[in-house]
BALOBA-1460 file (C-alpha; in Angstrom, 3 decimals):
// residues 373
<rec num="1" residu="m" x="-3.194" y="-0.588" z="-16.617"/>
<rec num="2" residu="k" x="-0.915" y="2.152" z="-15.282"/>
<rec num="3" residu="k" x="-2.665" y="4.751" z="-17.437"/>
<rec num="4" residu="i" x="-6.118" y="3.650" z="-16.279"/>
<rec num="5" residu="r" x="-7.088" y="5.658" z="-13.224"/>
<rec num="6" residu="l" x="-10.555" y="4.283" z="-12.412"/>
<rec num="7" residu="i" x="-12.675" y="1.301" z="-13.473"/>
<rec num="8" residu="y" x="-16.490" y="1.311" z="-13.464"/>
<rec num="9" residu="i" x="-18.415" y="-1.955" z="-13.831"/>
<rec num="10" residu="y" x="-21.957" y="-2.160" z="-15.172"/>
<rec num="11" residu="t" x="-24.084" y="-5.287" z="-14.804"/>
<rec num="12" residu="p" x="-27.812" y="-5.905" z="-15.341"/>
<rec num="13" residu="d" x="-27.689" y="-8.120" z="-12.259"/>
<rec num="14" residu="k" x="-29.594" y="-6.318" z="-9.483"/>
<rec num="15" residu="n" x="-27.716" y="-8.154" z="-6.741"/>
<rec num="16" residu="i" x="-24.516" y="-6.107" z="-6.931"/>
<rec num="17" residu="t" x="-23.535" y="-6.833" z="-3.310"/>
<rec num="18" residu="e" x="-22.215" y="-10.230" z="-4.371"/>
<rec num="19" residu="h" x="-19.368" y="-8.406" z="-6.127"/>
<rec num="20" residu="d" x="-18.187" y="-6.580" z="-2.991"/>
<rec num="21" residu="t" x="-15.563" y="-9.140" z="-1.975"/>
<rec num="22" residu="w" x="-13.539" y="-9.369" z="-5.174"/>
<rec num="23" residu="t" x="-13.883" y="-5.716" z="-6.204"/>
<rec num="24" residu="k" x="-12.357" y="-4.563" z="-2.902"/>
<rec num="25" residu="l" x="-9.165" y="-6.392" z="-3.873"/>
<rec num="26" residu="h" x="-8.635" y="-3.984" z="-6.787"/>
<rec num="27" residu="r" x="-8.014" y="-0.382" z="-5.780"/>
<rec num="28" residu="k" x="-8.913" y="1.106" z="-9.166"/>
<rec num="29" residu="i" x="-12.432" y="-0.341" z="-9.228"/>
<rec num="30" residu="r" x="-14.666" y="2.590" z="-8.282"/>
<rec num="31" residu="g" x="-17.840" y="0.570" z="-8.040"/>
<rec num="32" residu="v" x="-20.327" y="-1.870" z="-9.541"/>
<rec num="33" residu="y" x="-23.571" y="-0.398" z="-10.913"/>
<rec num="34" residu="c" x="-26.818" y="-1.867" z="-12.171"/>
<rec num="35" residu="d" x="-28.328" y="1.566" z="-12.818"/>
<rec num="36" residu="k" x="-26.886" y="3.320" z="-15.874"/>
<rec num="37" residu="q" x="-27.994" y="6.746" z="-14.658"/>
<rec num="38" residu="k" x="-26.175" y="6.322" z="-11.335"/>
<rec num="39" residu="l" x="-23.077" y="5.092" z="-13.144"/>
<rec num="40" residu="v" x="-23.025" y="8.134" z="-15.423"/>
<rec num="41" residu="q" x="-23.641" y="10.437" z="-12.459"/>
<rec num="42" residu="r" x="-20.715" y="8.911" z="-10.557"/>
<rec num="43" residu="l" x="-18.528" y="9.145" z="-13.649"/>
<rec num="44" residu="m" x="-19.322" y="12.840" z="-14.124"/>
<rec num="45" residu="i" x="-18.597" y="13.600" z="-10.468"/>
<rec num="46" residu="d" x="-15.265" y="11.784" z="-10.623"/>
<rec num="47" residu="i" x="-14.263" y="13.554" z="-13.832"/>
<rec num="48" residu="f" x="-14.884" y="16.843" z="-12.049"/>
<rec num="49" residu="r" x="-12.866" y="15.678" z="-9.040"/>
<rec num="50" residu="v" x="-9.948" y="14.572" z="-11.216"/>
<rec num="51" residu="f" x="-10.073" y="17.907" z="-13.027"/>
<rec num="52" residu="s" x="-10.044" y="19.685" z="-9.663"/>
<rec num="53" residu="s" x="-7.081" y="17.640" z="-8.423"/>
<rec num="54" residu="f" x="-4.868" y="19.274" z="-11.051"/>
<rec num="55" residu="y" x="-5.523" y="22.654" z="-9.456"/>
<rec num="56" residu="t" x="-2.546" y="23.184" z="-7.211"/>
<rec num="57" residu="n" x="-3.417" y="24.368" z="-3.741"/>
<rec num="58" residu="m" x="0.166" y="24.182" z="-2.526"/>
<rec num="59" residu="c" x="2.122" y="26.913" z="-4.276"/>
<rec num="60" residu="f" x="4.824" y="29.015" z="-2.704"/>
<rec num="61" residu="c" x="4.364" y="32.530" z="-4.029"/>
<rec num="62" residu="d" x="5.893" y="32.335" z="-7.467"/>
<rec num="63" residu="q" x="5.033" y="34.999" z="-9.999"/>
<rec num="64" residu="n" x="1.803" y="33.341" z="-11.100"/>
<rec num="65" residu="e" x="0.229" y="31.194" z="-8.398"/>
<rec num="66" residu="k" x="-0.065" y="31.876" z="-4.662"/>
<rec num="67" residu="s" x="-2.200" y="29.167" z="-3.106"/>
<rec num="68" residu="t" x="0.019" y="28.757" z="-0.055"/>
<rec num="69" residu="q" x="2.683" y="30.817" z="1.588"/>
<rec num="70" residu="d" x="5.644" y="29.896" z="3.766"/>
<rec num="71" residu="l" x="4.557" y="32.130" z="6.612"/>
<rec num="72" residu="l" x="7.953" y="32.711" z="8.169"/>
<rec num="73" residu="e" x="9.337" y="34.014" z="4.866"/>
<rec num="74" residu="e" x="6.175" y="35.646" z="3.564"/>
<rec num="75" residu="n" x="4.742" y="37.286" z="6.682"/>
<rec num="76" residu="a" x="3.771" y="40.479" z="4.895"/>
<rec num="77" residu="l" x="1.831" y="38.593" z="2.224"/>
<rec num="78" residu="f" x="0.156" y="36.451" z="4.855"/>
<rec num="79" residu="q" x="-0.861" y="39.468" z="6.912"/>
<rec num="80" residu="k" x="-2.203" y="41.260" z="3.838"/>
<rec num="81" residu="h" x="-4.218" y="38.211" z="2.805"/>
<rec num="82" residu="q" x="-5.636" y="37.944" z="6.337"/>
<rec num="83" residu="l" x="-6.727" y="41.567" z="6.079"/>
<rec num="84" residu="y" x="-8.372" y="41.127" z="2.667"/>
<rec num="85" residu="m" x="-10.303" y="38.050" z="3.763"/>
<rec num="86" residu="e" x="-11.330" y="39.503" z="7.123"/>
<rec num="87" residu="t" x="-12.738" y="42.513" z="5.300"/>
<rec num="88" residu="i" x="-14.760" y="40.303" z="2.960"/>
<rec num="89" residu="f" x="-16.042" y="38.222" z="5.892"/>
<rec num="90" residu="q" x="-17.364" y="41.413" z="7.518"/>
<rec num="91" residu="m" x="-19.083" y="42.852" z="4.444"/>
<rec num="92" residu="t" x="-22.800" y="43.350" z="4.992"/>
<rec num="93" residu="n" x="-24.040" y="45.295" z="1.964"/>
<rec num="94" residu="v" x="-24.240" y="42.555" z="-0.672"/>
<rec num="95" residu="d" x="-27.557" y="43.428" z="-2.305"/>
<rec num="96" residu="d" x="-26.199" y="43.323" z="-5.857"/>
<rec num="97" residu="a" x="-23.443" y="40.769" z="-5.215"/>
<rec num="98" residu="k" x="-25.214" y="38.060" z="-7.217"/>
<rec num="99" residu="g" x="-25.319" y="40.408" z="-10.176"/>
<rec num="100" residu="d" x="-21.570" y="40.983" z="-9.890"/>
<rec num="101" residu="i" x="-20.914" y="37.226" z="-9.995"/>
<rec num="102" residu="v" x="-23.152" y="36.769" z="-13.035"/>
<rec num="103" residu="e" x="-21.549" y="39.724" z="-14.799"/>
<rec num="104" residu="v" x="-17.972" y="38.538" z="-14.289"/>
<rec num="105" residu="s" x="-18.726" y="34.858" z="-15.038"/>
<rec num="106" residu="i" x="-20.588" y="35.028" z="-18.361"/>
<rec num="107" residu="p" x="-17.542" y="36.131" z="-20.435"/>
<rec num="108" residu="f" x="-15.725" y="32.956" z="-19.349"/>
<rec num="109" residu="y" x="-18.437" y="30.794" z="-20.940"/>
<rec num="110" residu="l" x="-19.574" y="32.600" z="-24.080"/>
<rec num="111" residu="d" x="-19.366" y="29.335" z="-26.057"/>
<rec num="112" residu="n" x="-20.878" y="27.128" z="-23.366"/>
<rec num="113" residu="k" x="-24.673" y="27.329" z="-23.292"/>
<rec num="114" residu="k" x="-24.952" y="24.822" z="-20.446"/>
<rec num="115" residu="q" x="-22.786" y="26.905" z="-18.126"/>
<rec num="116" residu="q" x="-24.565" y="30.090" z="-19.206"/>
<rec num="117" residu="e" x="-27.849" y="28.510" z="-18.132"/>
<rec num="118" residu="i" x="-26.337" y="27.562" z="-14.765"/>
<rec num="119" residu="i" x="-25.000" y="31.107" z="-14.312"/>
<rec num="120" residu="k" x="-28.475" y="32.525" z="-14.948"/>
<rec num="121" residu="e" x="-29.962" y="29.936" z="-12.586"/>
<rec num="122" residu="f" x="-27.537" y="31.114" z="-9.913"/>
<rec num="123" residu="g" x="-28.552" y="34.725" z="-10.463"/>
<rec num="124" residu="t" x="-32.230" y="33.981" z="-9.929"/>
<rec num="125" residu="t" x="-32.241" y="31.193" z="-7.304"/>
<rec num="126" residu="y" x="-29.128" y="31.480" z="-5.103"/>
<rec num="127" residu="r" x="-29.675" y="31.707" z="-1.344"/>
<rec num="128" residu="h" x="-26.969" y="31.762" z="1.325"/>
<rec num="129" residu="e" x="-28.171" y="28.501" z="2.902"/>
<rec num="130" residu="h" x="-27.358" y="26.734" z="-0.382"/>
<rec num="131" residu="v" x="-23.790" y="28.038" z="-0.691"/>
<rec num="132" residu="i" x="-22.070" y="24.682" z="-0.040"/>
<rec num="133" residu="q" x="-24.237" y="22.934" z="-2.612"/>
<rec num="134" residu="w" x="-23.413" y="25.604" z="-5.176"/>
<rec num="135" residu="y" x="-19.688" y="25.515" z="-4.347"/>
<rec num="136" residu="t" x="-19.460" y="21.725" z="-4.691"/>
<rec num="137" residu="r" x="-21.526" y="21.646" z="-7.876"/>
<rec num="138" residu="k" x="-19.498" y="20.923" z="-11.007"/>
<rec num="139" residu="c" x="-19.989" y="24.330" z="-12.579"/>
<rec num="140" residu="f" x="-18.581" y="27.787" z="-13.255"/>
<rec num="141" residu="l" x="-18.576" y="28.980" z="-9.636"/>
<rec num="142" residu="y" x="-15.966" y="26.579" z="-8.286"/>
<rec num="143" residu="r" x="-13.688" y="26.979" z="-11.298"/>
<rec num="144" residu="i" x="-13.647" y="30.771" z="-11.520"/>
<rec num="145" residu="l" x="-13.446" y="31.411" z="-7.773"/>
<rec num="146" residu="n" x="-10.610" y="28.980" z="-7.113"/>
<rec num="147" residu="r" x="-8.630" y="30.185" z="-10.102"/>
<rec num="148" residu="a" x="-8.938" y="33.756" z="-8.815"/>
<rec num="149" residu="l" x="-7.933" y="32.729" z="-5.292"/>
<rec num="150" residu="r" x="-4.877" y="30.837" z="-6.534"/>
<rec num="151" residu="t" x="-3.675" y="33.664" z="-8.764"/>
<rec num="152" residu="q" x="-4.809" y="36.392" z="-6.345"/>
<rec num="153" residu="e" x="-6.908" y="38.217" z="-8.960"/>
<rec num="154" residu="m" x="-8.370" y="40.662" z="-6.473"/>
<rec num="155" residu="c" x="-11.000" y="42.174" z="-8.757"/>
<rec num="156" residu="i" x="-12.566" y="38.752" z="-9.382"/>
<rec num="157" residu="i" x="-12.169" y="37.737" z="-5.733"/>
<rec num="158" residu="l" x="-14.093" y="40.833" z="-4.704"/>
<rec num="159" residu="k" x="-16.806" y="40.107" z="-7.253"/>
<rec num="160" residu="f" x="-17.226" y="36.718" z="-5.531"/>
<rec num="161" residu="r" x="-17.313" y="38.275" z="-2.050"/>
<rec num="162" residu="l" x="-20.828" y="36.880" z="-1.488"/>
<rec num="163" residu="i" x="-19.698" y="33.257" z="-1.906"/>
<rec num="164" residu="i" x="-16.521" y="33.710" z="0.152"/>
<rec num="165" residu="r" x="-18.454" y="35.336" z="2.982"/>
<rec num="166" residu="d" x="-21.350" y="32.863" z="2.923"/>
<rec num="167" residu="l" x="-19.057" y="29.819" z="2.795"/>
<rec num="168" residu="h" x="-16.976" y="31.027" z="5.726"/>
<rec num="169" residu="h" x="-19.981" y="31.897" z="7.887"/>
<rec num="170" residu="t" x="-21.742" y="28.635" z="7.004"/>
<rec num="171" residu="l" x="-18.688" y="26.640" z="8.106"/>
<rec num="172" residu="l" x="-18.469" y="28.411" z="11.484"/>
<rec num="173" residu="p" x="-21.416" y="26.648" z="13.228"/>
<rec num="174" residu="l" x="-20.687" y="23.384" z="11.407"/>
<rec num="175" residu="h" x="-17.105" y="23.622" z="12.677"/>
<rec num="176" residu="s" x="-18.235" y="23.629" z="16.313"/>
<rec num="177" residu="h" x="-20.351" y="20.529" z="15.692"/>
<rec num="178" residu="s" x="-17.456" y="18.747" z="13.959"/>
<rec num="179" residu="l" x="-15.196" y="19.319" z="16.965"/>
<rec num="180" residu="i" x="-17.770" y="17.738" z="19.256"/>
<rec num="181" residu="t" x="-18.286" y="14.638" z="17.124"/>
<rec num="182" residu="s" x="-14.793" y="13.643" z="15.930"/>
<rec num="183" residu="n" x="-11.404" y="14.730" z="14.648"/>
<rec num="184" residu="p" x="-10.631" y="12.253" z="11.862"/>
<rec num="185" residu="t" x="-7.469" y="12.022" z="9.808"/>
<rec num="186" residu="l" x="-8.232" y="13.488" z="6.393"/>
<rec num="187" residu="y" x="-6.720" y="12.940" z="2.955"/>
<rec num="188" residu="r" x="-6.441" y="14.887" z="-0.267"/>
<rec num="189" residu="g" x="-4.940" y="13.502" z="-3.463"/>
<rec num="190" residu="q" x="-3.665" y="15.692" z="-6.267"/>
<rec num="191" residu="r" x="-0.769" y="16.355" z="-8.611"/>
<rec num="192" residu="i" x="1.830" y="19.038" z="-7.970"/>
<rec num="193" residu="s" x="4.870" y="20.212" z="-9.896"/>
<rec num="194" residu="s" x="8.339" y="18.855" z="-9.174"/>
<rec num="195" residu="e" x="9.363" y="22.336" z="-8.067"/>
<rec num="196" residu="e" x="6.539" y="22.451" z="-5.539"/>
<rec num="197" residu="l" x="7.461" y="19.021" z="-4.229"/>
<rec num="198" residu="q" x="11.083" y="20.056" z="-3.701"/>
<rec num="199" residu="k" x="9.913" y="23.140" z="-1.835"/>
<rec num="200" residu="l" x="7.710" y="21.042" z="0.423"/>
<rec num="201" residu="k" x="10.580" y="18.634" z="1.121"/>
<rec num="202" residu="s" x="12.827" y="21.526" z="2.106"/>
<rec num="203" residu="k" x="10.189" y="23.134" z="4.338"/>
<rec num="204" residu="v" x="9.505" y="20.390" z="6.874"/>
<rec num="205" residu="d" x="8.339" y="21.961" z="10.165"/>
<rec num="206" residu="s" x="7.398" y="25.193" z="8.378"/>
<rec num="207" residu="l" x="3.943" y="26.752" z="8.463"/>
<rec num="208" residu="i" x="1.915" y="27.216" z="5.293"/>
<rec num="209" residu="c" x="-1.375" y="29.007" z="4.766"/>
<rec num="210" residu="m" x="-4.068" y="27.999" z="2.290"/>
<rec num="211" residu="n" x="-5.324" y="30.838" z="0.136"/>
<rec num="212" residu="t" x="-8.229" y="28.750" z="-1.148"/>
<rec num="213" residu="f" x="-11.029" y="26.691" z="0.325"/>
<rec num="214" residu="l" x="-9.561" y="23.199" z="0.702"/>
<rec num="215" residu="s" x="-11.530" y="19.961" z="0.423"/>
<rec num="216" residu="a" x="-10.463" y="16.597" z="1.837"/>
<rec num="217" residu="t" x="-11.962" y="13.178" z="2.511"/>
<rec num="218" residu="t" x="-11.840" y="10.517" z="5.210"/>
<rec num="219" residu="n" x="-11.345" y="7.851" z="2.531"/>
<rec num="220" residu="k" x="-7.623" y="7.335" z="1.975"/>
<rec num="221" residu="e" x="-8.124" y="4.961" z="-0.942"/>
<rec num="222" residu="v" x="-10.328" y="7.397" z="-2.842"/>
<rec num="223" residu="a" x="-7.887" y="10.253" z="-2.211"/>
<rec num="224" residu="s" x="-5.005" y="8.097" z="-3.473"/>
<rec num="225" residu="i" x="-6.897" y="7.393" z="-6.679"/>
<rec num="226" residu="f" x="-7.427" y="11.097" z="-7.329"/>
<rec num="227" residu="a" x="-3.716" y="11.713" z="-6.793"/>
<rec num="228" residu="g" x="-3.264" y="10.300" z="-10.282"/>
<rec num="229" residu="g" x="-0.927" y="7.728" z="-11.743"/>
<rec num="230" residu="e" x="2.836" y="7.601" z="-11.861"/>
<rec num="231" residu="s" x="4.927" y="10.701" z="-11.350"/>
<rec num="232" residu="t" x="6.543" y="12.262" z="-14.402"/>
<rec num="233" residu="k" x="9.481" y="14.591" z="-14.909"/>
<rec num="234" residu="d" x="7.301" y="17.658" z="-14.352"/>
<rec num="235" residu="t" x="4.457" y="16.499" z="-12.084"/>
<rec num="236" residu="n" x="4.107" y="14.234" z="-9.069"/>
<rec num="237" residu="s" x="1.238" y="12.331" z="-7.490"/>
<rec num="238" residu="v" x="0.908" y="13.339" z="-3.853"/>
<rec num="239" residu="l" x="-1.340" y="12.382" z="-0.975"/>
<rec num="240" residu="f" x="-1.844" y="14.998" z="1.715"/>
<rec num="241" residu="e" x="-2.486" y="13.396" z="5.093"/>
<rec num="242" residu="i" x="-4.035" y="15.935" z="7.464"/>
<rec num="243" residu="t" x="-4.040" y="15.530" z="11.229"/>
<rec num="244" residu="i" x="-6.697" y="17.640" z="12.947"/>
<rec num="245" residu="a" x="-6.108" y="19.864" z="15.991"/>
<rec num="246" residu="d" x="-9.233" y="20.552" z="18.018"/>
<rec num="247" residu="t" x="-8.236" y="24.149" z="18.702"/>
<rec num="248" residu="s" x="-8.038" y="25.357" z="15.108"/>
<rec num="249" residu="p" x="-9.244" y="28.981" z="14.860"/>
<rec num="250" residu="t" x="-10.143" y="28.576" z="11.178"/>
<rec num="251" residu="p" x="-13.428" y="26.751" z="10.552"/>
<rec num="252" residu="f" x="-13.656" y="23.390" z="8.819"/>
<rec num="253" residu="a" x="-16.496" y="20.893" z="8.758"/>
<rec num="254" residu="n" x="-17.983" y="17.733" z="7.328"/>
<rec num="255" residu="i" x="-20.184" y="18.987" z="4.488"/>
<rec num="256" residu="k" x="-21.652" y="15.672" z="3.338"/>
<rec num="257" residu="e" x="-25.163" y="16.702" z="4.372"/>
<rec num="258" residu="f" x="-24.996" y="19.936" z="2.372"/>
<rec num="259" residu="s" x="-22.773" y="18.979" z="-0.563"/>
<rec num="260" residu="h" x="-23.862" y="18.461" z="-4.150"/>
<rec num="261" residu="f" x="-22.149" y="15.043" z="-3.753"/>
<rec num="262" residu="e" x="-24.135" y="13.614" z="-0.854"/>
<rec num="263" residu="d" x="-22.571" y="10.146" z="-0.921"/>
<rec num="264" residu="e" x="-19.056" y="11.245" z="0.057"/>
<rec num="265" residu="e" x="-17.513" y="12.059" z="3.443"/>
<rec num="266" residu="e" x="-16.092" y="15.399" z="2.369"/>
<rec num="267" residu="y" x="-14.597" y="18.024" z="4.659"/>
<rec num="268" residu="l" x="-14.108" y="21.655" z="3.686"/>
<rec num="269" residu="f" x="-11.564" y="24.040" z="5.232"/>
<rec num="270" residu="s" x="-12.143" y="27.775" z="5.021"/>
<rec num="271" residu="i" x="-9.653" y="30.187" z="3.491"/>
<rec num="272" residu="r" x="-6.594" y="31.040" z="5.619"/>
<rec num="273" residu="t" x="-6.234" y="27.592" z="7.200"/>
<rec num="274" residu="v" x="-2.704" y="27.170" z="8.555"/>
<rec num="275" residu="f" x="-0.842" y="23.847" z="8.519"/>
<rec num="276" residu="r" x="2.549" y="22.636" z="9.659"/>
<rec num="277" residu="i" x="4.490" y="20.332" z="7.317"/>
<rec num="278" residu="s" x="5.495" y="17.458" z="9.596"/>
<rec num="279" residu="r" x="6.901" y="14.960" z="7.086"/>
<rec num="280" residu="v" x="7.412" y="14.316" z="3.379"/>
<rec num="281" residu="e" x="8.046" y="10.710" z="2.347"/>
<rec num="282" residu="f" x="7.756" y="8.425" z="-0.673"/>
<rec num="283" residu="k" x="5.580" y="5.467" z="0.251"/>
<rec num="284" residu="d" x="3.767" y="2.860" z="-1.838"/>
<rec num="285" residu="e" x="4.629" y="4.624" z="-5.118"/>
<rec num="286" residu="i" x="3.224" y="7.979" z="-4.012"/>
<rec num="287" residu="w" x="4.555" y="11.030" z="-2.197"/>
<rec num="288" residu="v" x="2.859" y="11.428" z="1.187"/>
<rec num="289" residu="i" x="2.816" y="14.969" z="2.604"/>
<rec num="290" residu="k" x="1.854" y="14.903" z="6.271"/>
<rec num="291" residu="l" x="0.253" y="18.118" z="7.494"/>
<rec num="292" residu="i" x="-0.848" y="19.068" z="10.993"/>
<rec num="293" residu="l" x="-3.668" y="21.560" z="11.362"/>
<rec num="294" residu="v" x="-2.170" y="24.351" z="13.450"/>
<rec num="295" residu="g" x="-4.054" y="25.282" z="16.605"/>
<rec num="296" residu="a" x="-4.663" y="28.726" z="18.034"/>
<rec num="297" residu="d" x="-1.968" y="28.205" z="20.694"/>
<rec num="298" residu="d" x="0.858" y="27.424" z="18.263"/>
<rec num="299" residu="g" x="3.851" y="29.653" z="19.073"/>
<rec num="300" residu="k" x="4.931" y="30.446" z="15.507"/>
<rec num="301" residu="r" x="1.381" y="31.152" z="14.424"/>
<rec num="302" residu="k" x="0.837" y="33.430" z="17.414"/>
<rec num="303" residu="t" x="3.942" y="35.438" z="16.559"/>
<rec num="304" residu="i" x="2.760" y="36.079" z="13.022"/>
<rec num="305" residu="i" x="-0.851" y="36.793" z="13.977"/>
<rec num="306" residu="n" x="0.168" y="39.155" z="16.783"/>
<rec num="307" residu="e" x="2.363" y="41.075" z="14.358"/>
<rec num="308" residu="y" x="-0.579" y="41.276" z="11.965"/>
<rec num="309" residu="h" x="-2.913" y="42.607" z="14.649"/>
<rec num="310" residu="t" x="-0.318" y="45.136" z="15.781"/>
<rec num="311" residu="k" x="0.041" y="46.515" z="12.272"/>
<rec num="312" residu="s" x="-3.682" y="46.605" z="11.568"/>
<rec num="313" residu="c" x="-6.308" y="48.619" z="13.426"/>
<rec num="314" residu="e" x="-8.653" y="47.387" z="16.138"/>
<rec num="315" residu="s" x="-11.300" y="46.812" z="13.489"/>
<rec num="316" residu="i" x="-10.657" y="45.914" z="9.860"/>
<rec num="317" residu="q" x="-10.126" y="49.244" z="8.154"/>
<rec num="318" residu="q" x="-10.828" y="49.982" z="4.520"/>
<rec num="319" residu="y" x="-7.870" y="52.270" z="4.049"/>
<rec num="320" residu="s" x="-5.405" y="49.455" z="4.796"/>
<rec num="321" residu="v" x="-6.999" y="47.292" z="2.135"/>
<rec num="322" residu="g" x="-6.978" y="50.165" z="-0.327"/>
<rec num="323" residu="l" x="-3.294" y="50.809" z="0.292"/>
<rec num="324" residu="g" x="-2.527" y="47.130" z="-0.123"/>
<rec num="325" residu="l" x="-4.415" y="46.921" z="-3.390"/>
<rec num="326" residu="e" x="-2.713" y="50.024" z="-4.749"/>
<rec num="327" residu="a" x="0.697" y="48.705" z="-3.678"/>
<rec num="328" residu="d" x="0.020" y="45.396" z="-5.410"/>
<rec num="329" residu="g" x="-0.867" y="47.149" z="-8.654"/>
<rec num="330" residu="v" x="-4.507" y="46.074" z="-8.530"/>
<rec num="331" residu="s" x="-6.777" y="48.180" z="-10.698"/>
<rec num="332" residu="r" x="-8.624" y="51.068" z="-9.112"/>
<rec num="333" residu="d" x="-11.871" y="49.228" z="-9.814"/>
<rec num="334" residu="g" x="-10.816" y="46.618" z="-7.279"/>
<rec num="335" residu="s" x="-10.152" y="49.231" z="-4.617"/>
<rec num="336" residu="r" x="-13.407" y="51.043" z="-5.376"/>
<rec num="337" residu="l" x="-15.345" y="47.821" z="-4.948"/>
<rec num="338" residu="h" x="-13.939" y="47.348" z="-1.472"/>
<rec num="339" residu="c" x="-14.833" y="50.892" z="-0.491"/>
<rec num="340" residu="r" x="-18.327" y="50.540" z="-1.827"/>
<rec num="341" residu="y" x="-19.201" y="47.426" z="0.142"/>
<rec num="342" residu="l" x="-17.821" y="48.283" z="3.557"/>
<rec num="343" residu="p" x="-20.393" y="49.548" z="6.080"/>
<rec num="344" residu="i" x="-20.570" y="53.344" z="5.972"/>
<rec num="345" residu="n" x="-19.575" y="53.663" z="9.654"/>
<rec num="346" residu="e" x="-16.377" y="51.727" z="8.888"/>
<rec num="347" residu="i" x="-15.576" y="54.048" z="5.996"/>
<rec num="348" residu="r" x="-16.100" y="57.140" z="8.153"/>
<rec num="349" residu="r" x="-13.947" y="55.707" z="10.935"/>
<rec num="350" residu="s" x="-11.295" y="54.776" z="8.362"/>
<rec num="351" residu="i" x="-11.186" y="58.325" z="7.005"/>
<rec num="352" residu="s" x="-10.843" y="59.718" z="10.521"/>
<rec num="353" residu="t" x="-8.066" y="57.326" z="11.525"/>
<rec num="354" residu="f" x="-6.461" y="57.670" z="8.134"/>
<rec num="355" residu="s" x="-6.419" y="61.476" z="8.261"/>
<rec num="356" residu="s" x="-4.888" y="61.587" z="11.732"/>
<rec num="357" residu="k" x="-2.111" y="59.086" z="11.017"/>
<rec num="358" residu="n" x="-1.132" y="59.480" z="7.363"/>
<rec num="359" residu="t" x="-0.123" y="62.291" z="5.055"/>
<rec num="360" residu="d" x="1.702" y="60.890" z="2.037"/>
<rec num="361" residu="s" x="0.411" y="60.902" z="-1.536"/>
<rec num="362" residu="g" x="-0.598" y="57.256" z="-1.447"/>
<rec num="363" residu="n" x="-3.022" y="58.032" z="1.336"/>
<rec num="364" residu="e" x="-4.597" y="60.811" z="-0.720"/>
<rec num="365" residu="t" x="-5.430" y="58.199" z="-3.332"/>
<rec num="366" residu="v" x="-7.305" y="56.113" z="-0.792"/>
<rec num="367" residu="l" x="-9.151" y="59.137" z="0.549"/>
<rec num="368" residu="s" x="-10.378" y="59.827" z="-2.944"/>
<rec num="369" residu="l" x="-11.474" y="56.217" z="-3.261"/>
<rec num="370" residu="v" x="-13.560" y="56.174" z="-0.105"/>
<rec num="371" residu="s" x="-15.416" y="59.223" z="-1.318"/>
<rec num="372" residu="l" x="-16.753" y="57.307" z="-4.316"/>
<rec num="373" residu="p" x="-20.353" y="56.002" z="-4.174"/>
């Protein structure tokens, strides 16, 4: 039984409510179904969720994955990531952005006709008001985007600028509504490496920043199930318990009404959400990581953000992003893409500010980039 994660029960009996009492006594029973189609649909959704739970959103800047950052040790990386994302949020010229997503996604699924069809469907039917439904759909978009965000593949991230921007701006008004209605405790179950767990245990009271969109649920039992079975030598089942602060500057919201999975109380946090690690404990055969959503008035967060704003310009400037990309060894294509999709008045202002403040050879590279069409 330890290797069985979930149990689904099918019965031809239409009166499935009579099974509610005894099934609630067994945590692994996902549900009782009299409709085969609904059972298969639930099974497919859960397979996708289990698959997603193996994607680590809590990494600490090793050489491969960067889904979170200890802000007090990695201020420069945090500030740079803030700048990249703020630039994407402000992009307005996205006329051919759908084409960029289609172009970069097809090579990932050359042997998968089903996903190719979904990619083409996206290219012809996507609208910004459907961004949450597309993001939560079990398809190419979620997988490619989150992989790029975790590994900081800037060229792919920039290709997906339309989704990042639309998701963030869709969450903003929903966030205000969520604050008015309630601030529930949220849960997220997943597996993380033993190295990551040790880092979390040693970083209690530290701040960490999510470099991906983060989903969570109000259902603790469901989250615990998706945390997986027993821990092994290399991986551990963990349950993130998130306490909400009503002053969070980063948007999050209940997306049940808009999600592809309409029957679940799912919350989505935008990129750059900052948490404080309040406690790490082993409880009921699972590691519980207690996080507190950091508010705008948090002292440590203010220090880091103020430093970021001091180093950056009054508005988000293209030349800073270009310098950062060049310094990180990102291909020139990535830098060119940023230049191309900033508003022209921002580019002109960047060149002016850039010319008056900078003279080294690296700056000449960026000047040449902003001159590209």
